[in-house]
C-alpha beads as a LAMMPS data file, in Angstrom:
LAMMPS data file: protein, C-alpha beads

298 atoms
297 bonds

1 atom types
1 bond types

-500.0 500.0 xlo xhi
-500.0 500.0 ylo yhi
-500.0 500.0 zlo zhi

Masses

1 110.0

Atoms # bond

1 1 1 0.956 8.895 19.986
2 1 1 -2.709 8.819 21.019
3 1 1 -4.824 5.868 19.985
4 1 1 -7.799 8.127 19.260
5 1 1 -5.919 9.799 16.403
6 1 1 -6.391 8.210 12.986
7 1 1 -3.164 7.117 11.382
8 1 1 -4.302 7.911 7.861
9 1 1 -6.814 10.804 7.832
10 1 1 -7.430 10.921 4.080
11 1 1 -10.250 11.574 1.652
12 1 1 -11.751 8.111 1.623
13 1 1 -13.713 8.225 -1.636
14 1 1 -10.623 8.001 -3.835
15 1 1 -9.236 5.191 -1.679
16 1 1 -12.427 3.167 -2.041
17 1 1 -12.268 3.730 -5.791
18 1 1 -8.733 2.328 -5.812
19 1 1 -9.847 -0.822 -4.053
20 1 1 -12.877 -1.458 -6.257
21 1 1 -10.903 -1.372 -9.490
22 1 1 -9.771 -4.727 -10.799
23 1 1 -6.129 -5.689 -10.668
24 1 1 -6.449 -7.298 -14.111
25 1 1 -4.173 -5.586 -16.592
26 1 1 -4.975 -6.284 -20.241
27 1 1 -2.406 -6.773 -22.971
28 1 1 -2.974 -4.950 -26.226
29 1 1 -2.094 -1.695 -27.962
30 1 1 -3.254 1.899 -28.268
31 1 1 -5.006 2.978 -31.466
32 1 1 -5.838 6.438 -32.777
33 1 1 -8.135 7.980 -35.353
34 1 1 -9.571 11.442 -36.002
35 1 1 -11.875 11.193 -32.970
36 1 1 -9.276 10.132 -30.415
37 1 1 -7.563 7.173 -28.755
38 1 1 -8.857 3.733 -27.880
39 1 1 -7.231 0.560 -26.593
40 1 1 -7.486 -2.730 -28.457
41 1 1 -6.981 -5.846 -26.387
42 1 1 -5.081 -8.778 -27.837
43 1 1 -8.346 -10.638 -28.489
44 1 1 -9.627 -7.763 -30.650
45 1 1 -12.056 -6.410 -28.044
46 1 1 -11.835 -2.926 -26.605
47 1 1 -13.126 -1.359 -23.369
48 1 1 -16.321 0.745 -23.397
49 1 1 -18.054 2.552 -20.539
50 1 1 -15.453 1.314 -18.116
51 1 1 -12.115 1.803 -16.408
52 1 1 -9.151 -0.348 -17.365
53 1 1 -5.627 -0.740 -15.995
54 1 1 -3.094 -0.718 -18.856
55 1 1 0.661 -1.325 -18.959
56 1 1 1.267 -0.562 -22.605
57 1 1 5.080 -0.485 -22.532
58 1 1 5.698 -3.559 -20.364
59 1 1 7.510 -1.694 -17.566
60 1 1 5.320 -3.384 -14.887
61 1 1 3.588 -0.059 -14.119
62 1 1 -0.072 0.197 -15.138
63 1 1 -2.147 3.373 -15.201
64 1 1 -5.928 3.522 -15.127
65 1 1 -7.977 4.966 -18.022
66 1 1 -11.676 5.588 -18.602
67 1 1 -13.277 4.718 -21.952
68 1 1 -16.617 6.162 -23.102
69 1 1 -19.584 4.458 -24.771
70 1 1 -17.777 4.414 -28.123
71 1 1 -14.553 3.143 -26.598
72 1 1 -12.587 6.397 -26.710
73 1 1 -10.286 7.321 -23.831
74 1 1 -11.346 10.446 -21.954
75 1 1 -8.634 13.099 -21.652
76 1 1 -8.156 16.039 -19.281
77 1 1 -11.632 16.014 -17.720
78 1 1 -13.886 14.482 -15.082
79 1 1 -15.225 10.994 -15.809
80 1 1 -18.961 10.196 -15.536
81 1 1 -18.356 8.793 -12.039
82 1 1 -16.600 11.965 -10.929
83 1 1 -12.876 11.221 -11.116
84 1 1 -10.198 13.327 -12.774
85 1 1 -8.033 12.191 -15.699
86 1 1 -5.091 14.160 -17.083
87 1 1 -4.136 15.062 -20.648
88 1 1 -2.757 11.533 -21.148
89 1 1 -5.972 9.958 -19.879
90 1 1 -4.450 8.690 -16.621
91 1 1 -6.603 8.750 -13.503
92 1 1 -5.022 11.215 -11.056
93 1 1 -5.588 12.075 -7.419
94 1 1 -7.382 15.438 -7.485
95 1 1 -5.678 16.950 -4.429
96 1 1 -2.167 15.840 -5.373
97 1 1 -2.198 15.787 -9.152
98 1 1 -0.126 12.682 -9.627
99 1 1 -1.388 9.541 -11.372
100 1 1 -2.518 6.408 -9.606
101 1 1 -0.644 3.259 -10.606
102 1 1 -0.592 -0.506 -10.077
103 1 1 2.471 -2.739 -10.283
104 1 1 1.602 -5.696 -12.497
105 1 1 3.112 -8.841 -13.979
106 1 1 5.854 -9.418 -11.401
107 1 1 6.338 -13.207 -11.441
108 1 1 6.681 -15.079 -8.136
109 1 1 5.990 -11.936 -6.075
110 1 1 3.290 -9.312 -5.621
111 1 1 5.446 -6.201 -5.956
112 1 1 2.317 -4.035 -5.837
113 1 1 2.497 -4.258 -2.027
114 1 1 5.747 -2.270 -1.952
115 1 1 4.397 1.311 -2.330
116 1 1 1.869 0.613 0.436
117 1 1 4.591 -0.913 2.597
118 1 1 6.809 2.130 2.028
119 1 1 4.109 4.510 3.277
120 1 1 3.072 2.264 6.162
121 1 1 6.582 1.570 7.429
122 1 1 7.364 5.278 7.211
123 1 1 4.246 6.075 9.227
124 1 1 5.109 3.507 11.862
125 1 1 8.579 4.993 12.308
126 1 1 7.722 8.697 11.976
127 1 1 4.533 10.624 12.686
128 1 1 3.658 12.425 9.389
129 1 1 2.469 15.445 11.396
130 1 1 6.170 15.967 12.095
131 1 1 7.784 18.202 9.461
132 1 1 11.249 16.653 9.875
133 1 1 10.647 13.045 8.935
134 1 1 12.767 12.334 5.857
135 1 1 14.865 9.294 6.643
136 1 1 16.799 6.303 5.361
137 1 1 16.894 2.907 7.052
138 1 1 18.614 -0.397 6.267
139 1 1 16.868 -3.182 8.174
140 1 1 19.702 -5.584 7.416
141 1 1 21.974 -3.387 9.546
142 1 1 19.716 -1.669 12.076
143 1 1 16.599 -3.004 13.750
144 1 1 13.816 -0.498 14.527
145 1 1 12.854 0.023 18.150
146 1 1 10.222 -2.252 19.633
147 1 1 7.758 0.661 19.673
148 1 1 8.390 1.452 15.997
149 1 1 8.049 -2.228 15.107
150 1 1 4.657 -2.464 16.768
151 1 1 3.401 0.769 15.236
152 1 1 4.366 -0.566 11.795
153 1 1 2.429 -3.762 12.519
154 1 1 -0.542 -1.760 13.755
155 1 1 -0.716 0.284 10.556
156 1 1 -0.378 -2.787 8.331
157 1 1 -3.010 -4.695 10.307
158 1 1 -5.961 -2.368 9.735
159 1 1 -9.014 -4.625 9.451
160 1 1 -10.407 -2.220 6.838
161 1 1 -7.689 -3.017 4.315
162 1 1 -5.574 -5.965 5.417
163 1 1 -7.609 -8.458 3.372
164 1 1 -7.202 -6.374 0.209
165 1 1 -3.502 -5.610 0.611
166 1 1 -2.200 -8.739 2.330
167 1 1 -4.646 -11.623 1.797
168 1 1 -2.221 -14.306 3.025
169 1 1 -1.538 -12.340 6.212
170 1 1 -5.270 -11.827 6.768
171 1 1 -6.173 -15.451 6.056
172 1 1 -3.725 -16.653 8.660
173 1 1 -4.168 -14.128 11.461
174 1 1 -7.328 -12.002 11.005
175 1 1 -10.108 -13.205 13.290
176 1 1 -12.968 -12.041 15.471
177 1 1 -11.514 -10.853 18.764
178 1 1 -14.526 -9.354 20.563
179 1 1 -18.041 -10.412 21.455
180 1 1 -19.462 -8.029 18.833
181 1 1 -17.503 -9.850 16.111
182 1 1 -14.941 -7.077 15.507
183 1 1 -11.943 -8.470 13.646
184 1 1 -8.275 -7.786 14.157
185 1 1 -4.896 -9.376 13.510
186 1 1 -4.181 -11.595 16.529
187 1 1 -0.606 -12.687 17.169
188 1 1 0.974 -14.805 19.855
189 1 1 4.719 -14.748 20.435
190 1 1 5.584 -17.331 17.778
191 1 1 3.403 -15.745 15.103
192 1 1 4.601 -12.243 16.039
193 1 1 8.196 -13.327 15.543
194 1 1 7.397 -15.041 12.220
195 1 1 5.469 -12.053 10.855
196 1 1 8.354 -9.678 11.577
197 1 1 10.830 -12.064 10.003
198 1 1 8.618 -12.202 6.887
199 1 1 8.125 -8.446 6.761
200 1 1 11.499 -6.951 7.671
201 1 1 13.799 -9.914 8.225
202 1 1 13.970 -9.070 11.933
203 1 1 15.233 -11.408 14.633
204 1 1 12.962 -10.316 17.462
205 1 1 13.977 -11.018 21.052
206 1 1 11.770 -12.321 23.849
207 1 1 12.541 -9.088 25.681
208 1 1 10.980 -6.955 22.934
209 1 1 7.786 -8.997 23.102
210 1 1 7.608 -8.807 26.873
211 1 1 8.477 -5.115 27.216
212 1 1 6.518 -3.650 24.314
213 1 1 3.575 -5.907 23.465
214 1 1 2.686 -6.426 27.107
215 1 1 3.746 -2.999 28.346
216 1 1 3.171 -0.550 25.486
217 1 1 0.154 1.644 24.782
218 1 1 -0.562 0.800 21.123
219 1 1 -1.945 -2.710 21.504
220 1 1 -4.811 -4.669 23.038
221 1 1 -4.486 -8.019 24.765
222 1 1 -6.862 -10.941 24.225
223 1 1 -5.132 -12.874 26.967
224 1 1 -1.709 -12.952 28.561
225 1 1 -0.177 -14.621 25.500
226 1 1 -1.922 -12.923 22.542
227 1 1 -2.035 -9.312 21.352
228 1 1 -4.128 -7.763 18.581
229 1 1 -3.086 -5.119 16.060
230 1 1 -5.035 -2.671 13.908
231 1 1 -7.944 -2.102 16.308
232 1 1 -9.673 1.225 16.977
233 1 1 -8.710 4.123 14.721
234 1 1 -5.260 2.850 13.837
235 1 1 -4.833 2.491 10.095
236 1 1 -8.473 3.237 9.303
237 1 1 -7.598 4.818 5.962
238 1 1 -4.819 4.460 3.435
239 1 1 -2.248 6.837 1.962
240 1 1 -2.207 7.883 -1.656
241 1 1 0.748 6.379 -3.499
242 1 1 2.123 5.622 -6.941
243 1 1 5.104 4.027 -8.657
244 1 1 7.512 5.758 -11.030
245 1 1 10.134 3.075 -11.711
246 1 1 10.845 -0.606 -11.028
247 1 1 14.161 -2.448 -11.207
248 1 1 14.734 -6.151 -10.599
249 1 1 18.265 -7.362 -10.022
250 1 1 20.006 -10.074 -8.007
251 1 1 16.763 -11.299 -6.461
252 1 1 15.767 -7.803 -5.297
253 1 1 12.970 -5.462 -6.324
254 1 1 13.759 -1.728 -6.227
255 1 1 10.700 0.502 -6.516
256 1 1 10.619 4.301 -6.589
257 1 1 7.636 6.619 -6.470
258 1 1 5.623 9.035 -4.350
259 1 1 3.120 8.826 -1.531
260 1 1 1.142 11.432 0.361
261 1 1 -1.102 11.989 3.356
262 1 1 -3.999 14.439 3.034
263 1 1 -5.195 15.602 6.434
264 1 1 -8.765 16.200 7.500
265 1 1 -7.607 19.509 8.971
266 1 1 -6.389 20.542 5.512
267 1 1 -3.117 20.407 3.640
268 1 1 -1.033 17.483 2.456
269 1 1 2.385 15.981 3.066
270 1 1 4.117 14.577 -0.011
271 1 1 7.098 12.253 -0.068
272 1 1 9.351 10.459 -2.516
273 1 1 10.300 6.895 -1.603
274 1 1 12.771 4.216 -2.649
275 1 1 12.121 0.743 -1.266
276 1 1 14.273 -2.359 -1.712
277 1 1 12.803 -5.807 -1.057
278 1 1 14.252 -9.278 -1.442
279 1 1 12.267 -12.161 -2.870
280 1 1 11.225 -14.490 -0.065
281 1 1 8.850 -17.335 -0.993
282 1 1 7.957 -17.828 2.681
283 1 1 6.871 -14.224 3.277
284 1 1 3.138 -13.589 3.571
285 1 1 3.714 -10.015 2.387
286 1 1 3.707 -10.614 -1.355
287 1 1 6.584 -13.114 -1.068
288 1 1 8.844 -10.145 -0.304
289 1 1 10.921 -9.034 2.670
290 1 1 11.728 -5.327 2.907
291 1 1 15.424 -4.565 3.342
292 1 1 15.823 -0.826 2.810
293 1 1 13.642 2.254 2.707
294 1 1 14.498 5.855 1.930
295 1 1 11.852 8.557 2.263
296 1 1 12.358 12.209 1.338
297 1 1 9.833 14.902 2.188
298 1 1 9.016 17.086 -0.813

Bonds

1 1 1 2
2 1 2 3
3 1 3 4
4 1 4 5
5 1 5 6
6 1 6 7
7 1 7 8
8 1 8 9
9 1 9 10
10 1 10 11
11 1 11 12
12 1 12 13
13 1 13 14
14 1 14 15
15 1 15 16
16 1 16 17
17 1 17 18
18 1 18 19
19 1 19 20
20 1 20 21
21 1 21 22
22 1 22 23
23 1 23 24
24 1 24 25
25 1 25 26
26 1 26 27
27 1 27 28
28 1 28 29
29 1 29 30
30 1 30 31
31 1 31 32
32 1 32 33
33 1 33 34
34 1 34 35
35 1 35 36
36 1 36 37
37 1 37 38
38 1 38 39
39 1 39 40
40 1 40 41
41 1 41 42
42 1 42 43
43 1 43 44
44 1 44 45
45 1 45 46
46 1 46 47
47 1 47 48
48 1 48 49
49 1 49 50
50 1 50 51
51 1 51 52
52 1 52 53
53 1 53 54
54 1 54 55
55 1 55 56
56 1 56 57
57 1 57 58
58 1 58 59
59 1 59 60
60 1 60 61
61 1 61 62
62 1 62 63
63 1 63 64
64 1 64 65
65 1 65 66
66 1 66 67
67 1 67 68
68 1 68 69
69 1 69 70
70 1 70 71
71 1 71 72
72 1 72 73
73 1 73 74
74 1 74 75
75 1 75 76
76 1 76 77
77 1 77 78
78 1 78 79
79 1 79 80
80 1 80 81
81 1 81 82
82 1 82 83
83 1 83 84
84 1 84 85
85 1 85 86
86 1 86 87
87 1 87 88
88 1 88 89
89 1 89 90
90 1 90 91
91 1 91 92
92 1 92 93
93 1 93 94
94 1 94 95
95 1 95 96
96 1 96 97
97 1 97 98
98 1 98 99
99 1 99 100
100 1 100 101
101 1 101 102
102 1 102 103
103 1 103 104
104 1 104 105
105 1 105 106
106 1 106 107
107 1 107 108
108 1 108 109
109 1 109 110
110 1 110 111
111 1 111 112
112 1 112 113
113 1 113 114
114 1 114 115
115 1 115 116
116 1 116 117
117 1 117 118
118 1 118 119
119 1 119 120
120 1 120 121
121 1 121 122
122 1 122 123
123 1 123 124
124 1 124 125
125 1 125 126
126 1 126 127
127 1 127 128
128 1 128 129
129 1 129 130
130 1 130 131
131 1 131 132
132 1 132 133
133 1 133 134
134 1 134 135
135 1 135 136
136 1 136 137
137 1 137 138
138 1 138 139
139 1 139 140
140 1 140 141
141 1 141 142
142 1 142 143
143 1 143 144
144 1 144 145
145 1 145 146
146 1 146 147
147 1 147 148
148 1 148 149
149 1 149 150
150 1 150 151
151 1 151 152
152 1 152 153
153 1 153 154
154 1 154 155
155 1 155 156
156 1 156 157
157 1 157 158
158 1 158 159
159 1 159 160
160 1 160 161
161 1 161 162
162 1 162 163
163 1 163 164
164 1 164 165
165 1 165 166
166 1 166 167
167 1 167 168
168 1 168 169
169 1 169 170
170 1 170 171
171 1 171 172
172 1 172 173
173 1 173 174
174 1 174 175
175 1 175 176
176 1 176 177
177 1 177 178
178 1 178 179
179 1 179 180
180 1 180 181
181 1 181 182
182 1 182 183
183 1 183 184
184 1 184 185
185 1 185 186
186 1 186 187
187 1 187 188
188 1 188 189
189 1 189 190
190 1 190 191
191 1 191 192
192 1 192 193
193 1 193 194
194 1 194 195
195 1 195 196
196 1 196 197
197 1 197 198
198 1 198 199
199 1 199 200
200 1 200 201
201 1 201 202
202 1 202 203
203 1 203 204
204 1 204 205
205 1 205 206
206 1 206 207
207 1 207 208
208 1 208 209
209 1 209 210
210 1 210 211
211 1 211 212
212 1 212 213
213 1 213 214
214 1 214 215
215 1 215 216
216 1 216 217
217 1 217 218
218 1 218 219
219 1 219 220
220 1 220 221
221 1 221 222
222 1 222 223
223 1 223 224
224 1 224 225
225 1 225 226
226 1 226 227
227 1 227 228
228 1 228 229
229 1 229 230
230 1 230 231
231 1 231 232
232 1 232 233
233 1 233 234
234 1 234 235
235 1 235 236
236 1 236 237
237 1 237 238
238 1 238 239
239 1 239 240
240 1 240 241
241 1 241 242
242 1 242 243
243 1 243 244
244 1 244 245
245 1 245 246
246 1 246 247
247 1 247 248
248 1 248 249
249 1 249 250
250 1 250 251
251 1 251 252
252 1 252 253
253 1 253 254
254 1 254 255
255 1 255 256
256 1 256 257
257 1 257 258
258 1 258 259
259 1 259 260
260 1 260 261
261 1 261 262
262 1 262 263
263 1 263 264
264 1 264 265
265 1 265 266
266 1 266 267
267 1 267 268
268 1 268 269
269 1 269 270
270 1 270 271
271 1 271 272
272 1 272 273
273 1 273 274
274 1 274 275
275 1 275 276
276 1 276 277
277 1 277 278
278 1 278 279
279 1 279 280
280 1 280 281
281 1 281 282
282 1 282 283
283 1 283 284
284 1 284 285
285 1 285 286
286 1 286 287
287 1 287 288
288 1 288 289
289 1 289 290
290 1 290 291
291 1 291 292
292 1 292 293
293 1 293 294
294 1 294 295
295 1 295 296
296 1 296 297
297 1 297 298
């Protein structure tokens, strides 16, 4: 895979919109009168001239709605800032016509990282330009190849988004690596091993580090003991993704939904995913360690 090719060639405006919206999800209830619907927060206030993430039924899945100057939810139209909402008022991705979501109120963990992890791990293991890339993997039984492991890390380590998606990971390992101040995730052997244990529960061998980090093509070395991930065009943009259902049982989070890649050359690839992650208080990836992932091309 060539380093000059962007991993996620998407329409960036919608991605930036996703990142600028607050993760705060207000409690309250929907109200209706002859003019339409509005949302009353628990303190009696209601949103006006703004977007708001709302999980009205307590299923941990919030959708995003736009409210006009009078506080009414816009339905089935473009918002003043140019985004599309469906007949239920949910913000949707124009090209894909499925709603954006956030996972909220998951105590002890940040389960909202799981849809992004599903898309990123899939990308690291299979090039989405390949038509035949539906797959199922159980990391508790089968370890990915060293090349796949490092491609996954490269995607996750994009300096454009690592601070937003994985603040603990960024705080610990993101630093300036070049004279011009460019930042990247920098890992030595010990930190590389710890990161992969946090992320996928992998027991990485010295041989994998020696043969792939110091001999592969998808990395850059600071010195003989430290490699950087996420530099150049790798991971420059994010996939579109959403969540359709969440189950928590026996210390595991099971999340299902969809993600998609929209290519600069035109067209889109859509997938359904099911990701299983175990709670891990030591993990810097939302206090979760991914165990299983199933991806089906639609």
